[in-house]
MIBAVEX-534157 format. One record per residue (C-alpha): residue number from 0; residue in one letter; x, y negated, z negated. Coordinates in steps of 0.2 Angstrom, whole numbers, plus 5000, padded with zeros to 4 digits. Layout:
[rec NUM, a, [X, Y, Z]]
...
//
This chain:
[rec 0, m, [5048, 5081, 5052]]
[rec 1, a, [5050, 5077, 5033]]
[rec 2, e, [5061, 5091, 5031]]
[rec 3, d, [5074, 5084, 5043]]
[rec 4, k, [5076, 5068, 5033]]
[rec 5, r, [5079, 5075, 5015]]
[rec 6, r, [5093, 5068, 5005]]
[rec 7, g, [5108, 5079, 5001]]
[rec 8, e, [5107, 5090, 5017]]
[rec 9, e, [5120, 5081, 5027]]
[rec 10, p, [5138, 5082, 5021]]
[rec 11, a, [5140, 5063, 5022]]
[rec 12, d, [5126, 5061, 5009]]
[rec 13, e, [5137, 5069, 4996]]
[rec 14, q, [5152, 5057, 4998]]
[rec 15, f, [5151, 5041, 4988]]
[rec 16, d, [5162, 5026, 4991]]
[rec 17, d, [5164, 5015, 4976]]
[rec 18, e, [5174, 5002, 4985]]
[rec 19, p, [5165, 4986, 4989]]
[rec 20, e, [5163, 4982, 5007]]
[rec 21, t, [5169, 4964, 5005]]
[rec 22, a, [5183, 4959, 4993]]
[rec 23, a, [5178, 4945, 4981]]
[rec 24, d, [5188, 4929, 4981]]
[rec 25, p, [5201, 4930, 4967]]
[rec 26, a, [5199, 4912, 4963]]
[rec 27, d, [5180, 4915, 4960]]
[rec 28, d, [5180, 4921, 4942]]
[rec 29, n, [5162, 4927, 4942]]
[rec 30, g, [5165, 4941, 4955]]
[rec 31, r, [5152, 4935, 4967]]
[rec 32, v, [5155, 4933, 4986]]
[rec 33, d, [5149, 4916, 4992]]
[rec 34, a, [5138, 4916, 5008]]
[rec 35, v, [5146, 4913, 5024]]
[rec 36, e, [5143, 4896, 5031]]
[rec 37, d, [5138, 4894, 5049]]
[rec 38, d, [5139, 4878, 5060]]
[rec 39, s, [5120, 4879, 5064]]
[rec 40, p, [5110, 4863, 5061]]
[rec 41, v, [5102, 4863, 5044]]
[rec 42, r, [5083, 4859, 5043]]
[rec 43, e, [5079, 4846, 5030]]
[rec 44, a, [5066, 4851, 5018]]
[rec 45, k, [5050, 4841, 5018]]
[rec 46, k, [5050, 4829, 5003]]
[rec 47, s, [5034, 4835, 4995]]
[rec 48, s, [5028, 4837, 4977]]
[rec 49, g, [5029, 4856, 4980]]
[rec 50, r, [5010, 4857, 4977]]
[rec 51, v, [4998, 4863, 4990]]
[rec 52, g, [4980, 4858, 4990]]
[rec 53, p, [4965, 4869, 4991]]
[rec 54, i, [4964, 4868, 5010]]
[rec 55, g, [4982, 4873, 5012]]
[rec 56, r, [4980, 4887, 5001]]
[rec 57, l, [4965, 4893, 5010]]
[rec 58, g, [4974, 4892, 5026]]
[rec 59, r, [4989, 4902, 5020]]
[rec 60, f, [4977, 4915, 5013]]
[rec 61, f, [4969, 4918, 5030]]
[rec 62, r, [4986, 4918, 5039]]
[rec 63, e, [4992, 4931, 5027]]
[rec 64, i, [4976, 4941, 5030]]
[rec 65, v, [4979, 4941, 5049]]
[rec 66, a, [4998, 4945, 5046]]
[rec 67, e, [4993, 4961, 5035]]
[rec 68, l, [4979, 4966, 5048]]
[rec 69, r, [4992, 4966, 5062]]
[rec 70, k, [5003, 4979, 5052]]
[rec 71, v, [4988, 4991, 5050]]
[rec 72, i, [4989, 5007, 5061]]
[rec 73, w, [4971, 5008, 5067]]
[rec 74, p, [4964, 5026, 5071]]
[rec 75, t, [4959, 5031, 5088]]
[rec 76, r, [4941, 5034, 5093]]
[rec 77, k, [4944, 5053, 5091]]
[rec 78, e, [4951, 5051, 5074]]
[rec 79, l, [4938, 5039, 5068]]
[rec 80, v, [4924, 5051, 5074]]
[rec 81, t, [4933, 5066, 5065]]
[rec 82, y, [4935, 5056, 5049]]
[rec 83, t, [4917, 5050, 5050]]
[rec 84, a, [4910, 5068, 5052]]
[rec 85, v, [4921, 5074, 5038]]
[rec 86, v, [4914, 5061, 5026]]
[rec 87, i, [4896, 5064, 5031]]
[rec 88, v, [4898, 5083, 5029]]
[rec 89, f, [4907, 5081, 5012]]
[rec 90, l, [4894, 5068, 5005]]
[rec 91, s, [4880, 5080, 5011]]
[rec 92, i, [4887, 5095, 5002]]
[rec 93, l, [4890, 5084, 4986]]
[rec 94, t, [4872, 5077, 4987]]
[rec 95, a, [4865, 5095, 4988]]
[rec 96, i, [4876, 5100, 4973]]
[rec 97, v, [4870, 5085, 4963]]
[rec 98, v, [4851, 5088, 4968]]
[rec 99, g, [4853, 5107, 4964]]
[rec 100, l, [4860, 5103, 4947]]
[rec 101, d, [4847, 5090, 4943]]
[rec 102, y, [4833, 5101, 4948]]
[rec 103, g, [4840, 5116, 4938]]
[rec 104, f, [4843, 5105, 4922]]
[rec 105, a, [4826, 5098, 4923]]
[rec 106, k, [4818, 5115, 4924]]
[rec 107, g, [4829, 5122, 4910]]
[rec 108, i, [4824, 5107, 4899]]
[rec 109, l, [4806, 5109, 4902]]
[rec 110, a, [4807, 5128, 4899]]
[rec 111, l, [4817, 5125, 4883]]
[rec 112, f, [4806, 5111, 4875]]
[rec 113, g, [4790, 5113, 4885]]
[rec 114, s, [4780, 5101, 4895]]
[rec 115, g, [4775, 5090, 4881]]
[rec 116, k, [4756, 5093, 4884]]
[rec 117, k, [4746, 5097, 4868]]
//
């Protein structure tokens, strides 16, 4: 899949067009193109101080959380079971390695320095 979308493989990818898509107004000395005005009704902005209270910020925070959670691609049940099994097996192996190293180092230290009994 990823190989199909690599840059530079299409002949059109190598052609660069330096011409702007829209010409700037010659009377405009800064070279920018002004936005096109439409005839749609303009909503008037609310006359507020621009400051939102703590309740408004908290509400916006939760709305953003919900919006981000809607973007998440959730795993299927089969994927979830597979991922969970992989994590449990990996943690079991890692735990066994740490326990083995701890036991080995403890025995090595006791053999090297003795048990401390006189």
